[in-house]
N, C-alpha and C positions, 0 to 999 in steps of 0.2 A: 484461605489462599493468601500468601504473603506477597508484598510488593516485589520482593526479589524474584519470586517465581514469574511474575508478570514481566519484569524486565528481561529475564532470561527468555521468555516466550518471544519478545520482540527482537532481541539482539541475536539470538542464535537459531531460532526456529525457522524452518522453511515451510511455507504452507503450499501444499499441492492441491489442485482441484481440476475438475473436468472429467466428463464421462464420454464425450463424443470424440470426434476426430482430433480436436485440439485439446490439450491439457495446459494448465497454467502453474507456474512456480513463482512465488513471491518470497524474496529474501529481504527482510526489513533492513534498511540502510545500505542496500546493495543493488538489487536489480529485480525486474519483473520480466519473466520469459514466457513465451508461448511455444509449445512444441508438440510434435506428433511422435507417438511411440509405436514401435513394432517389435514384437517378441521381447518386450521389456527394455528395449534400447531406444534412446532418443534418435530419431531419424531426421526430422526437420526441426530446426530451432530458429525462432525469431525473437530477438531482443526487443522488448516493447519499451523499456526505459531503464536508466541507471540513476541512482541517487547521487546528487551533488548539492551541497548546502548552498553554494553561490547561485546555482540555477534555481533552486527552490526560492531563495530570497528575491531574485529577479521576477519570478513567476508571481510572488505575492504582491510585488509593486504593480504588476500589470493586472492582477486580479485581487484587489483589496477586500472583496467580499469573501475571499477564502481565508482571510486572517481571522483568528479567534477573537471573540468579543472580550475585551479587557475585564478583569475582575469577575469573571463568570466561568465556572467549569463547564465546558461544552459537552455535548453528547457525542460529538464526532470531531475529527480533525482531518484536514487534507494535506497531503504531501505531494510534491511534484517530482516525478522521475522522468528525465528527458534523455535526449541523445541516444535513442534506440536505433535499431537498424533502419536504413533509409527505406522509405515507403515507395513501392513501384508506382503507386497512383498519384502521389503528390510530389515526389522527389525530395521530400523533407524527412528528417529523422522522426521516428515514432516517439510518442510521449504518453505518459500515464498520470492521471490524477489518482492517487491512492487515498481512499477514504477509510479511515480507521474509526469504527463506530462502536460505542458501548451499547450492547444489546443483550438483554436476558431473554432467552427463548424457552426457558424451562428445561428441565432435564439436567444433563451434565454441565456443570459450571465451566468446564474447559472446552466446550463446543466452539468451533470456529466455522462461520459460514462465509463463503466467498462467491462473488459474482463479477462478471466482466461485461461491460457495455462498450460499444464503439459508436458514439454519437456523430462523429465525423470520420472520414477515412484516416486510419492510422493514428487517431487520437482517442485514447481509451479512458474509461473510468473503472478502476478496480475497487470494489467494495469489500471490506473485511469487517465482519461483525462478530463480536464475542464479548462475554462477560469479562474476559481477561483484560480487555482494553479499558474497562471502566475506571479503575483506580489510576491507571497511567495518565488519563486525561487530566487529572488534578495536578499533574506535574509539568504541564506544558508551559512554555514561555510565550511571549507575544507573537512569535512566528510559528507556533504550533509544534515546536520541537519538544519532545519529551525528555525530561531530565531525571536522572537517577537522584534520589534524595541525598546521596553521599557526595554528589558533584558540587 
């Protein structure tokens, strides 16, 4: 598997998950969405968060423990997606910490596992685990942003 394939995975692939009432869609560098589907069409849509570099940087200042350790390739990196739809419980925009984790689970090297947790009302953690992420983690900068080697 080449680095270019991994970059394409993150830049253009949309990851879908969910088997119950709610399903989830993650678009790297764009947004995280929760939706309900009927007869193959999205009926209810909730925007959980949108990517914005400035918001991510502010989040790192408030949460320095989310910043990668310098001079060490991490096993995972966290990105902040904020300014989602307003939560009816809190009156604040929804937000998501997206955790991209290097994980080999055996079997297909292109496997992607996704989970969503809601530790506080309308504040989510979206975990994405895959061998595809492993090499990309070696390209991150001090803010956890993945860089293409040609940049």
